[in-house]
C-alpha positions as CSV (number, residue, x, y, z in Angstrom):
1,M,-23.1,-22.3,2.1
2,G,-23.9,-19.0,0.5
3,P,-23.5,-15.6,0.4
4,W,-25.5,-13.0,2.2
5,G,-28.3,-11.2,0.9
6,G,-28.4,-7.5,0.0
7,A,-29.4,-6.7,3.2
8,Q,-26.5,-8.2,4.9
9,T,-24.0,-6.5,2.6
10,A,-25.4,-3.0,2.9
11,A,-25.2,-3.6,6.6
12,I,-21.6,-4.3,6.5
13,L,-20.8,-1.5,4.2
14,T,-22.7,0.9,6.3
15,V,-21.1,0.0,9.7
16,Y,-17.4,0.4,7.9
17,S,-18.8,3.7,6.7
18,L,-19.7,4.7,9.7
19,M,-16.3,3.4,11.5
20,V,-14.7,5.5,9.4
21,M,-16.3,9.0,9.4
22,F,-17.1,8.7,13.4
23,G,-13.4,6.9,14.3
24,Q,-11.6,9.5,12.9
25,R,-13.6,12.4,15.1
26,L,-13.5,10.0,18.2
27,L,-9.9,9.7,18.1
28,K,-9.1,13.1,17.1
29,N,-7.6,14.2,20.2
30,R,-6.8,11.0,22.0
31,T,-3.2,9.2,22.4
32,P,-2.8,6.2,20.1
33,V,-3.8,2.9,21.3
34,N,-0.8,0.6,21.4
35,V,-1.8,-2.3,19.1
36,L,1.3,-4.0,18.5
37,Y,0.4,-7.6,19.9
38,P,-3.3,-7.3,18.4
39,M,-1.6,-6.4,14.8
40,V,1.2,-9.6,15.4
41,V,-1.9,-11.7,15.8
42,Y,-3.9,-10.5,12.8
43,N,-1.1,-10.3,10.7
44,V,0.3,-13.8,10.9
45,T,-3.7,-14.9,10.7
46,Q,-3.9,-13.0,7.4
47,V,-1.2,-14.7,5.9
48,L,-2.5,-17.9,6.6
49,L,-5.7,-17.7,5.7
50,C,-4.2,-15.9,2.2
51,A,-2.0,-18.6,1.9
52,Y,-4.8,-21.2,2.6
53,M,-7.2,-19.4,-0.1
54,T,-4.7,-19.6,-2.6
55,Y,-3.7,-23.4,-2.5
56,E,-7.9,-23.9,-2.4
57,F,-8.5,-21.7,-5.4
58,V,-5.5,-23.3,-7.4
59,V,-6.7,-27.1,-6.5
60,A,-10.4,-26.3,-7.2
61,A,-9.4,-25.3,-10.8
62,T,-7.1,-27.9,-11.4
63,G,-9.5,-30.3,-10.5
64,L,-11.7,-28.8,-12.9
65,Q,-9.3,-28.3,-15.6
66,V,-10.3,-24.9,-16.2
67,S,-8.6,-22.2,-17.9
68,P,-7.4,-19.2,-15.9
69,V,-8.6,-16.7,-18.9
70,C,-11.7,-18.5,-20.1
71,A,-13.9,-20.7,-17.9
72,R,-17.9,-21.0,-17.3
73,V,-19.5,-21.0,-13.7
74,D,-20.0,-24.5,-12.9
75,V,-23.4,-25.1,-10.8
76,S,-23.1,-28.9,-10.8
77,D,-22.3,-31.2,-7.8
78,N,-18.8,-31.9,-9.0
79,P,-16.7,-32.1,-5.7
80,Y,-13.8,-29.8,-7.3
81,S,-16.8,-26.9,-8.3
82,L,-18.5,-27.2,-5.0
83,R,-14.8,-26.7,-3.4
84,L,-14.3,-23.2,-5.8
85,T,-17.7,-21.9,-4.6
86,K,-16.7,-22.3,-1.0
87,V,-13.0,-21.2,-1.6
88,S,-15.0,-17.8,-3.0
89,W,-17.4,-17.4,-0.3
90,L,-14.3,-17.5,2.0
91,F,-12.6,-15.1,0.4
92,M,-15.8,-12.7,0.3
93,A,-16.0,-13.1,3.9
94,S,-12.1,-12.4,4.1
95,K,-12.6,-8.8,2.7
96,I,-15.0,-7.6,6.1
97,V,-11.5,-9.4,7.9
98,D,-9.2,-7.0,5.4
99,M,-11.5,-3.7,7.1
100,C,-9.5,-4.2,10.4
101,D,-6.7,-2.6,8.7
102,T,-8.7,0.6,8.9
103,A,-9.8,0.3,12.6
104,F,-6.0,-0.6,13.6
105,M,-4.9,2.6,11.7
106,L,-7.2,4.7,13.5
107,L,-6.4,3.4,16.9
108,K,-2.7,4.1,16.0
109,G,-3.6,7.7,15.1
110,D,-2.5,7.1,11.5
111,K,-5.6,9.1,10.0
112,R,-3.0,9.9,6.8
113,R,-3.5,6.4,5.4
114,V,-6.9,6.3,6.0
115,S,-7.5,8.0,2.4
116,F,-9.8,7.9,-0.5
117,L,-7.9,5.2,-2.1
118,H,-7.4,3.2,0.9
119,V,-11.5,3.4,2.1
120,F,-12.9,3.0,-1.5
121,H,-10.6,0.2,-1.9
122,H,-11.7,-1.8,1.3
123,G,-15.2,-1.2,0.8
124,S,-15.9,-1.7,-2.9
125,I,-13.7,-5.1,-3.2
126,F,-16.1,-6.6,-0.9
127,Y,-19.0,-5.7,-2.5
128,S,-17.7,-6.6,-6.0
129,W,-17.0,-10.0,-4.8
130,W,-20.5,-10.1,-3.3
131,L,-21.6,-9.7,-6.6
132,C,-19.4,-12.7,-8.0
133,V,-20.1,-14.9,-5.3
134,M,-24.0,-14.2,-5.6
135,F,-24.4,-14.6,-9.2
136,A,-21.4,-16.2,-10.4
137,P,-19.8,-18.4,-7.6
138,G,-16.5,-19.8,-10.1
139,G,-15.8,-19.6,-13.3
140,V,-13.1,-17.7,-14.7
141,G,-13.6,-15.1,-11.6
142,Y,-11.4,-17.7,-9.7
143,T,-8.0,-16.3,-11.5
144,G,-8.8,-12.9,-9.9
145,G,-9.2,-14.5,-6.4
146,V,-6.1,-16.5,-6.9
147,I,-3.8,-13.1,-7.8
148,N,-5.2,-11.4,-5.2
149,S,-4.9,-14.2,-2.4
150,L,-1.1,-14.5,-3.4
151,V,-0.4,-10.8,-3.4
152,H,-2.5,-10.2,0.2
153,T,0.2,-13.2,1.5
154,L,3.1,-11.3,0.7
155,M,1.6,-7.7,1.8
156,Y,0.5,-9.1,5.3
157,A,3.9,-10.8,5.5
158,Y,5.5,-7.5,4.9
159,Y,3.0,-5.9,7.6
160,Q,4.0,-8.5,9.9
161,L,7.7,-8.6,9.7
162,S,7.3,-4.3,9.9
163,T,6.3,-4.7,12.9
164,M,9.7,-6.5,14.6
165,G,11.5,-3.7,15.3
166,P,13.6,-1.2,13.3
167,E,16.4,-4.0,12.9
168,V,13.8,-5.4,10.4
169,R,12.4,-2.4,9.3
170,K,15.6,-1.3,7.6
171,H,15.5,-4.3,5.3
172,L,12.4,-4.1,4.1
173,W,12.9,-2.2,0.7
174,W,10.4,-4.3,-1.1
175,K,7.5,-2.1,-0.2
176,R,7.0,0.0,-3.7
177,Y,7.0,-3.6,-5.4
178,L,4.1,-4.6,-3.6
179,T,2.3,-1.5,-5.1
180,I,3.6,-2.8,-8.5
181,L,2.8,-6.0,-7.9
182,Q,-0.8,-4.8,-7.3
183,M,-1.2,-3.0,-10.2
184,V,0.1,-5.9,-12.4
185,Q,-2.4,-7.8,-10.9
186,F,-5.1,-5.2,-11.9
187,C,-3.6,-5.2,-15.7
188,C,-4.0,-8.8,-15.4
189,L,-7.6,-8.8,-14.5
190,I,-8.8,-6.4,-17.0
191,G,-6.8,-8.4,-19.8
192,I,-9.2,-11.4,-18.3
193,A,-12.4,-9.3,-18.2
194,V,-11.9,-8.2,-22.4
195,L,-10.8,-11.8,-23.4
196,T,-14.0,-13.3,-22.0
197,R,-15.6,-10.7,-24.4
198,L,-14.1,-11.8,-27.5
199,P,-15.8,-13.3,-29.8
200,G,-15.1,-17.3,-30.6
201,L,-14.3,-17.6,-27.2
202,R,-17.4,-18.7,-25.7
203,C,-16.5,-18.5,-22.0
204,G,-19.9,-18.4,-20.7
205,Y,-18.7,-15.9,-18.0
206,P,-22.0,-13.3,-17.4
207,E,-21.4,-10.4,-19.8
208,W,-22.1,-7.5,-17.4
209,I,-20.0,-8.8,-14.8
210,S,-17.0,-8.8,-17.1
211,V,-18.1,-5.5,-17.8
212,V,-18.4,-4.4,-14.2
213,T,-14.8,-5.7,-13.8
214,F,-13.3,-4.1,-16.3
215,F,-14.4,-0.6,-15.5
216,Y,-13.7,-0.9,-11.6
217,I,-10.5,-2.6,-12.2
218,F,-9.8,0.3,-14.4
219,V,-10.4,2.7,-11.6
220,L,-8.2,1.0,-9.2
221,L,-5.6,0.5,-11.1
222,G,-5.8,4.5,-11.8
223,L,-6.0,5.3,-8.0
224,F,-2.9,2.7,-7.3
225,A,-1.0,4.3,-9.9
226,N,-1.9,8.0,-8.7
227,F,-0.7,6.8,-5.3
228,Y,2.9,5.4,-6.8
229,V,3.7,8.3,-8.8
230,K,3.0,10.6,-5.4
231,T,4.8,8.4,-3.0
232,Y,7.7,7.0,-5.0
233,V,8.3,8.7,-7.9
234,K,7.6,12.6,-6.8
235,A,8.8,12.1,-3.3
236,Q,12.0,10.8,-4.7
237,A,12.6,13.3,-7.2
238,A,11.9,16.2,-4.2
239,K,14.2,14.3,-1.9
240,A,17.0,14.4,-5.1
241,A,16.4,18.2,-5.6
242,A,17.1,18.9,-1.9
243,A,19.9,16.7,-2.1
244,A,21.4,18.4,-5.5
245,A,20.6,21.5,-3.7
246,A,22.5,21.2,-0.6
247,A,25.6,19.7,-2.0
248,A,26.0,22.6,-4.6
249,A,25.4,25.0,-1.2
250,A,28.2,23.1,0.2
251,S,30.3,23.4,-2.9
252,R,29.9,27.0,-2.7
253,E,31.4,27.6,0.7
254,E,35.2,27.4,1.3
255,P,36.8,24.2,3.2
256,A,37.2,24.4,6.7
257,P,41.3,24.7,6.5
258,V,41.1,27.3,4.1
259,Q,38.4,29.5,6.6
260,K,40.7,28.6,9.8
261,L,43.5,30.3,7.6
262,R,41.5,33.3,6.9
263,E,40.5,33.9,10.6
264,L,43.9,33.3,11.5
265,N,45.1,36.0,9.2
266,S,42.7,38.2,10.1
267,S,43.8,37.6,13.7
268,V,47.5,38.2,13.0
269,T,46.7,41.5,11.0
270,Q,44.7,42.9,14.2
271,L,47.2,42.2,16.6
272,V,50.2,43.7,14.1
273,G,47.8,47.0,13.7
274,R,47.5,47.4,17.3
275,A,51.3,47.3,18.0
276,R,51.6,49.6,16.0
277,F,49.2,51.8,17.4
278,A,51.0,51.4,20.7
279,C,54.1,51.9,19.5
280,L,53.4,55.2,17.8
281,H,51.5,56.7,20.9
282,G,54.4,55.5,22.9
283,D,57.0,57.4,20.5
284,Q,54.7,60.8,21.1
285,A,54.5,60.4,24.8
286,H,58.0,60.3,25.3
287,G,58.4,63.5,23.2
288,R,59.5,61.5,19.9
């Protein structure tokens, strides 16, 4: 089982780019499509697929007795080596399936989430793993597959739970921690890319892949960190500031009982004034 060639990979990325560009235009003024049931099937399938790939990566790497931070690419006929190559290929192919995330967002009319980060991440991760499977199927690269498959198992489990209505959704407080987990993942991969190039380790992993991985993952880390700050840090700070302003405004207002008492006092004063005016004019009418 081998990867596609460069032409097939370029075609897949081109189709994905066209889907994003023309999908937003075609669905701009259309009624959002109800994709609840297809999404349930999709999310469950993704959870099972990602869990399976996590298992296969761990079993193959354990059988080969390779280090998670320093392992050369084994191209022998060792059954575990072949198993690692196959699951690496499957992992690459799963990144095409992940592009359905974008399709569902477009159909639901959720164009806000089809951001640069989203599109760049989905397109580039497929291409980067095609490079890995094409030129270094196995080795220390399996660590990235293990971590990413595990993270995506949790992520699609969250997505599935979020489709189960407001009663379930209100308990999903851990969305922000998925983003943190993804950033931790990137930090681990950057560290591994550095370790493979340290003198004396002799990991035997292609140098150019380690260098490309370092810079690529560094870019992803920056994009995800920016998303986290805008979505959670700044948004929560703005919400807290608004709540504080509302509380300050409320504290400057008089309590309701005091306002009622002032209104009652004003009404009594007006009635007394009218009564005095009536008495005064009544006396004048009678010549007093």
